N, C-alpha and C positions, 0 to 999 in steps of 0.2 A: 420130711426133711427139717422143717421148722421145729416140729415137736421134738425130734431127737436133739436138735441144737440146743433147745431150752433145757432138756432133761440132762444131757451129758454136759455138765456145767463147764468142764474144761474147754469145751468148744467155743465158749464166749471169748476166750483169748484171741480168737481169730477175727472177731467181728468189730473190735474197737478200732476206730480210725482216728488219725490225728485231728486236733482242733485247737483253737485258741479260746480260752475261757472268756466269756463276755457276759454282760448283763442281759437279763431276760426281759423281753417286751411282749405285749399281748396285742394281737390283732383280731378284731371281730370280723369273721368271714361270713356269718349269717346270723341275723337277729330275729326276734319274734315280731311278726307282722303287726300284732296288736300292742306294741310297746307303748307304755304310758308316758305322756309328756311330763317331764319333771325339770324344774329349774333349781340348781344349787347356786345360790348367790354367793359370791366371794365373801368370806367371813371378815368382819372387822378385826384387825389384829394389831397388837402392840409389840411387833418385832419377833413373832414366833418364827423359828427356823424352818418349820414345816408348814406348807399351805394345806391346812386341814380340809378346806372346802374342795380343793383340787383333787385330793386323794379320794374324798367321798364321791365326787363327780365321776372320777375314773372307775371306781368300784362299781357304781350303779350302771354306768355305761357298758362296761364289759360283761355285766350279767346278761345283757341282751333283752332284759325285760322293760327297759326304760329308754325313752328318747330324750336326750339331754339338750337343754337350751344353751346355745353358745353365749359366752359372756357379752360379745359385741351386740347381741340382739336384746339384751336386758335394758329396760327403760331406766332403771336406777338400781342402787345396791343397798337395800335396807338390811339391817342387822338384827332387828326384832320385829315381832308381828305388829307392834303398834306403828311401825314406820311403813307398813305395806299398804299400798293402794291396790286393793284386790282387782278392781276393774281394769287397771292397766295390764295386769297379768292374765286376766280372763281374755282380754283382747288378743293376747298372744297364744291363746288356746292351750294354756298350761293347766294341767289338772292339779299338780302339787308343786310346792316350792319349799326349799330348805334355806333358812337364814340362821346366822349365828355370829359369835364373836369369841375371840381368844385374848385373855388378859394375862400379862406376865407379872407375877408377884415375886420378885427376887429369885428367879430361876424356877419357880413353880408356876405352872400354867393352868388357868381356869378356862375350860372350854364349855361354851354354852351353845345349844342349838335348838331349833324348833322346826318340826315338819308341819306344814300348813296345807289345808285343803283350800285351793284357790276359789272354787265355786261355792263352798259353804262358809267362806270367810272365817275359818276357825282353825285352831290347833289340833292336830292329831297326836302329836308326840312332842315332848320337850324334856330335855335333860341338861343338867349342869354337872360337869365332872372335872376332877383334878388330874393333872398329868405332869410327869417330869419331862424334861426335854427329850430324853432317850425314848420315852414311850409315846411321843406325839403321833407317830404313824399308827401305832397300835390303837390309840384312842380314836383316830380317824376311821380305822377299819371297824372298830366297835360301833361307832355311829352308823356306818354303812349297814352293818348287820341289823341294827335296830330298825332302821328305815326300811330295809328290804323285807323284814318280817312283818312290819306293820302294813305294808302295801301289798304283799303277795300272800301272806299267811304261812310262808315257809321260812324256816330259820336261815339266816345268812351264813355264808362260808368265807367271808372276806378276812376274818381274823385268823384263819388257819394258815398252815405252812405246807410246803411241798418239799419232798426229798427226791433226788434224782441222781443219776450217775453221769459224769462227764469224763472225757479223756483229753489231755492236752499233749499228746504224743504217745508213741507206742509203749513208753515206760513211765507214764504219769497218769494214774487213774484217781479220780476223786469222787467221794460221796458229798454232795452239796445239799444244803437246806436253805430255802428262801421263803419269804413271805408269799402269800397266795398270789400277789400281783407282780411277783418277780423281783421285788426290791430286797435288799439286805441279804444277798447270797453269802453263805458262810461254808467253809470247808470243814466237814465233820471228820472225815478220814481221807487219807491219801496213801497211795501205794504204787510201787513200780509194777505190781501185778494187778490183774483185774479185780474189781469190786463189783458186787451185784446184789440184787434182791433186797433192797431196803424195806423194812417193815416197822411201822410205828407201834409203840406200846399204846394201850388204851388211854393212858393219861397224857400222852404226847411228850413225855419226858425222856424216853429212851428209844433207840432204834436198834433193831437186830439186822445184821447184814452178813453176806458171805464175802470172804477175802481169800485170795490166793497168795498173800504176801509171804507165806512160808513154803511156797511152791506146791501146796496142795490145798484143797478146799477146807475152810474152817468157818464156823459161825461165831460171830462176836455180838455182844450186847454192849452198847455204849450209851452212857448218860450224857445228854446234851449240855447240861449246865456246867458240868465239871470236866468233861472230856474223858472221864474214867471209863475204861472198857474192860470187858472180861470175855475170854474165849470159852464158850460153853459147849461146843461140839467140834471135835476133830477126830472122827473115826476113820478107819481105812475106807477108801472109796469116796463116794459122793456124800457131801454134807451140804444140803441146799434148801432153798425155798422156805425160810423161817416164817411162821405166822403166829401172832400173839393170840392167846386165849382172851376172851372178853374181860376176865378178872385180872389179867396181867401176870399170872403166876406160872404159866406154862407156854411152851412153844411147840407148835406142830412143825415137823421137819420131814425132809426127804433124806433117808440114809440108805446106803447100799452095803453096809458093813457085814450083812449076813448073806450077800449074794445079789439078788435083784433089788432095784430101788423100791422101797416101801415107805409107808407113812408111819411115823412114830410121834409120840408126845413126850416132851422132856419137861419134867418138873424142875423149875429153876432153883428152888430152894434145896431140894434133896439130890438133884442131878439124876434121879431115877428115870428110866425110859420105859414107855409102854408101846408095844408094837401093835398098830391098828390093822394093817393089811398084810396079808401073806399070800402073795401071788407071784408067779414067775414073770408076769408082765411088768411094765414100767408104771409105777404109781408115784405121782409127784404133785407139786403145786397145791398143798393143802390150804384150806381157808375155813375159819370157824363161822358157825351161825351166830347171830347176835346174842342168843341165850346160852351159848356154849354147849348145847346138847349134841350138836352134830358137826361134822367136818366134811366139806366137799373137796374133791381132789380130781386130778386128771389121770386117766389110765387108758392104755391101748389094749387092754385085755380082750376087747371085742374085735380087735383087728385094726381099729383106727382110734385116734385120741377122742375120748368123750368124757363127760363129767359124771362122777359118781358121788354118792353120799354114804357116810358111815357114822354110827354113833361115836361120840368122843370117848366112850368107854370101850369101844370095840364091838364087833358083831358082824352081821351080814351087810354087805355093801349093796346099794341100790343104784342102778343106772338112772340118771336124770335126763340126759339129752339123747335125742335120736335123729334130729333134723340136721342135715349137712354132713360133710365128710370129716369135719374137724371141729371140735369144741373143747377149749382148754382155758387155763388161767382164770377159773371162776372165782368170784367173791360176792358176798352178800351185800345188799343195801342195808343201811342201819336199822330199817324197820323189818327186815327179813322177807319182804314181799317180792324182791327181784334178785336175780343173779346176773352180774355182768360177766362177759366172757369174750374170748377171741373165737370168732366163728369163721370157719373155712368152707368155701364151696367154689368149685370151678377153678381152683388154683389161687384164689385171692383170699386175704385174711382181713376181716372187718370186726368192728366192735358191735356186740349185740347184747340185748338183755332178754332174760327169760322170766316170765311171770310164774311164780312158784305155784299159784293156784291153778292156772290153766295149762302150764308148761309150754305156752306159746312163745316163740322166739321172734323178737323184733330187731332187725338189723338197723343200726344207727349211722354207720359211716360208710364211705365209698371205697375204702381200701386203696391199693391192694395189699399194703404191708403194715397194717395196724396191729398193735400188740400192747401188752402190759396195762390193762385198764384198771383204774382205781376210782372208787366212788368218792365224791365230796362228802364231808360229814353230814350235810343236810340232805343228801341223796338226790339232789336235783341236777347235778352235773357229773360227768365222768371224764377223768383225765386219762390220757393214753399216749403211747409213743407211736410215731409213724415214720415213714421214710419216703423220700423222693430221690430216686437215683441212689447215691451212696450217702446222702445227707439225712441224718436222723433229727427229728424235732418232736416237740410235744404239741398235742391238741386237746381240746375239751369239747364235749358235746352234751347237750341237755338230754334229759331222760326221754323226751319225746322226739329228739333228733332235730328240732326246729332251730335251735341256737347252737352255733359252732364258733369256736375260737382257735386261733393258732398261736402258740407260745414260742417266740422266736428268739434265738441267740443272735447277736450281731454277726457272729461267725462261728463255725464249727457245728457240733451236734450234741445231742443229749438223749438219754434213754432211761427206761425203767422208773417212771414217776410213781410216787406214792403220796397221797393226800393225807395230811395228819388228821386225827380224830377231832 
């Protein structure tokens, strides 16, 4: 039932429920037990409108990898390493600390920070960067990325953005884009008819999505900086599930113009179409491998929805999943080592990953109504949609399932998240 709902795209018209758009907040529901103690000391500032240190503190805290020291527990507030009495911070069992300052030079801000090893009494990282007022939050997220990578060895994902679909009434649907921490939400597209399936271009500058604004499904590509958009597919029947090729020149699509839904590849420059699958079953939800050589997709050709793979040039399809009654909506991690999917067993739907080397499936969430998984660009987190009763919300889980977050709107619901590259 869920599979057919996702495939026959017009059925989405029936599952959007009214909401009031509101800001997104993030709640950590489960963190890593071995979280590292870190103190982000409030930065010295000459009137900056954004509290850089507060943004950095929040980023690191919601990653789940760090246990942040509360401001009221800090013995003092140094802004440079020279002002730090390391023994005071060692007494508080802090492994690392961040100090910094923000100077205002006629509307241009100079942001300086240092990451310090408390027990080695030394600097691990230090940068000075310029920022406009409009870019102060982005600068803070960049600092968080640098700190996260230095302490974990993994690239940070705080500077990224997320796209998602909201609805504020039965005739008001919106495609929203926000920073990864939920700030700065912007409406990219709005329609009285449903919008769905947002997909980021590899450079993060464009989004492809499905709109029913002309009373039938069509696929659009929109440039975020200018708002310019182009209708690239409006064939008879289903036009759905756009997925960008790694080089940004093509879209994999689900089209039913020749009868049953099949996987096609659309060249965006020439508008030429290549048909990859030719089966009487339902083939949908294509997603490219990181090297562009293969496309995975969902098909019920074996009787139940499972994930298959085919060369992006066409050829023989290969079934990848065999465990469980339902495996769908697959997509690769950026390193190609794992596939995230919606895994169904016993009537519930959960988020799972499959190791491409062993084909072992590891279920990460508890369900029972989890869907639309999307890898963070660093591959360490998975964003997905869930539902409690009739309320839809977003959640995130780490690759090992140990760290979980809930992304909450103050009211209403949200679905179909997509993490930017």
